[in-house]
C-alpha positions in Angstrom: -160.1 -23.9 70.3 -159.9 -26.8 72.5 -157.9 -28.6 69.8 -155.3 -25.8 69.9 -154.9 -26.1 73.7 -154.6 -29.8 73.7 -151.9 -29.5 70.9 -150.1 -26.9 73.0 -150.2 -29.2 76.1 -149.0 -31.9 74.0 -146.1 -30.3 72.6 -144.9 -28.6 75.8 -144.9 -32.0 77.4 -143.0 -33.5 74.4 -140.3 -30.8 75.1 -140.2 -31.3 78.7 -139.4 -35.0 78.1 -137.0 -34.2 75.7 -135.1 -31.7 78.1 -135.3 -34.3 80.9 -133.9 -37.0 78.8 -130.9 -34.8 77.8 -130.3 -33.7 81.1 -130.1 -37.5 82.5 -127.7 -38.3 79.5 -125.4 -35.3 80.1 -125.5 -36.0 83.8 -124.5 -39.6 83.4 -121.8 -38.7 81.2 -120.2 -36.1 83.3 -120.5 -38.5 86.5 -118.9 -41.5 84.8 -115.3 -42.0 85.7 -113.2 -41.4 82.6 -109.9 -42.8 83.9 -107.9 -44.8 81.5 -106.5 -48.0 82.8 -104.9 -50.2 80.5 -106.0 -53.8 80.7 -103.4 -56.7 79.8 -105.0 -59.4 77.4 -103.9 -63.0 78.2 -101.3 -62.0 80.8 -101.6 -61.6 84.6 -101.2 -57.9 85.8 -98.5 -59.2 88.1 -96.3 -59.8 85.1 -94.8 -57.2 82.7 -96.1 -57.9 79.2 -93.7 -59.0 76.6 -92.8 -56.5 73.8 -90.1 -55.4 71.1 -89.0 -51.9 70.8 -86.0 -50.4 68.6 -82.7 -49.7 70.5 -81.7 -45.8 70.7 -78.5 -46.1 69.3 -78.3 -49.0 66.9 -82.2 -48.9 66.1 -82.1 -52.8 66.2 -85.5 -54.4 67.5 -84.9 -56.0 71.2 -87.2 -58.1 72.7 -87.8 -57.6 76.4 -88.0 -61.4 77.2 -84.6 -61.8 75.6 -83.1 -59.2 77.7 -84.4 -59.7 81.1 -83.6 -63.4 81.2 -79.9 -62.6 81.2 -79.9 -61.1 84.7 -81.7 -62.4 88.0 -83.4 -58.6 88.3 -84.1 -55.9 85.8 -85.1 -52.4 86.6 -87.4 -51.2 83.6 -87.6 -47.3 83.6 -89.8 -45.3 81.6 -88.1 -41.7 81.1 -88.1 -38.8 78.7 -85.6 -35.9 78.2 -88.4 -33.5 78.6 -89.2 -35.0 82.1 -87.8 -32.8 84.9 -88.3 -35.6 87.5 -86.3 -38.0 85.2 -83.3 -35.6 85.7 -83.7 -35.8 89.4 -84.0 -39.8 89.7 -80.8 -40.3 87.0 -78.3 -40.4 89.6 -80.2 -43.0 91.7 -80.3 -45.2 88.6 -76.8 -44.7 87.8 -75.8 -46.0 91.2 -78.3 -48.9 90.8 -76.9 -49.9 87.5 -73.5 -50.5 89.3 -75.0 -53.6 91.2 -73.8 -57.1 89.7 -77.4 -58.8 90.0 -79.5 -55.8 88.3 -79.6 -54.5 84.7 -81.1 -51.3 84.0 -83.4 -51.0 81.0 -84.7 -47.6 79.7 -87.9 -46.8 77.8 -87.6 -43.5 76.0 -91.1 -42.1 76.0 -92.5 -39.9 73.2 -89.2 -38.2 72.6 -86.7 -37.0 70.0 -83.7 -39.0 69.3 -81.4 -36.0 69.6 -83.0 -34.9 72.8 -82.7 -38.3 74.4 -79.0 -38.6 73.5 -78.4 -35.1 74.4 -80.0 -36.1 78.1 -77.9 -39.1 78.3 -74.6 -37.1 77.5 -75.4 -34.4 80.1 -76.7 -36.5 83.0 -75.1 -39.8 82.4 -76.5 -43.1 80.8 -77.6 -45.6 83.6 -79.3 -47.9 81.0 -77.9 -51.1 79.6 -80.5 -51.0 77.0 -82.2 -48.0 75.9 -85.5 -48.9 74.0 -87.4 -46.1 72.1 -91.4 -46.0 72.6 -92.0 -43.0 70.0 -95.6 -43.0 70.1 -96.0 -44.3 73.8 -98.1 -47.3 73.1 -95.9 -49.9 74.7 -95.6 -47.8 77.9 -99.2 -47.5 78.2 -99.8 -51.2 77.6 -97.2 -51.7 80.4 -99.6 -49.8 82.8 -97.7 -46.6 82.9 -99.6 -43.2 83.9 -96.9 -41.0 82.8 -92.9 -40.7 83.2 -91.1 -41.5 85.0 -92.3 -44.9 86.1 -90.2 -47.9 87.0 -90.7 -51.6 87.5 -88.4 -54.0 89.1 -88.8 -57.4 87.5 -87.1 -60.6 87.7 -86.0 -62.7 84.9 -89.3 -64.0 84.4 -90.8 -60.6 84.1 -92.7 -60.9 87.5 -93.6 -57.5 88.8 -91.6 -57.2 92.1 -92.3 -53.3 92.5 -93.9 -50.9 90.8 -92.8 -47.0 91.4 -95.0 -44.4 89.9 -93.2 -41.1 89.7 -89.3 -40.6 90.3 -87.3 -43.1 92.4 -86.0 -42.0 95.9 -83.5 -43.4 98.6 -86.3 -45.2 99.8 -87.0 -47.0 96.7 -83.4 -47.7 96.2 -83.2 -49.2 99.7 -86.2 -51.4 99.0 -85.0 -52.4 95.6 -81.5 -53.4 97.4 -83.2 -55.4 99.9 -85.3 -57.5 97.4 -82.0 -58.0 95.1 -80.1 -59.2 98.4 -82.7 -61.7 99.5 
């Protein structure tokens, strides 16, 4: 009889330890920050990593470093046809594309080619180059959290401004101030 009581106490203790262990593991998993923030390998975060993507209309691979070195400043805008804020910022991007020291480069994010072309036909095409990031990997590696997102870079790919969300009139003013010195 004494043996059975001792066995029940031991079993109860083991069950209690198991549940405490499970509670601690689950509690730690729930508290841990799960925000994904891409890390750039072998490059400083103040520079846009170099990459190569196909062009929307030609399907030719275009290297970012080759394109940005042609102008003093480049505005790299991540957009998609299904993105409502992208429609709102398109007029401002078109107005910026007329500046002589600036080129606007689009990165089409996780979109269908047909929808992208229709978007540009409907709202206007502000982009000198339109690159396609079909699976979104390049955009995530650039540090983008979503669309739209915009980077103002110099010809060395140094990030001068990062804009999360649609650009507005204040951003346009800030971009023009930087470009004009």
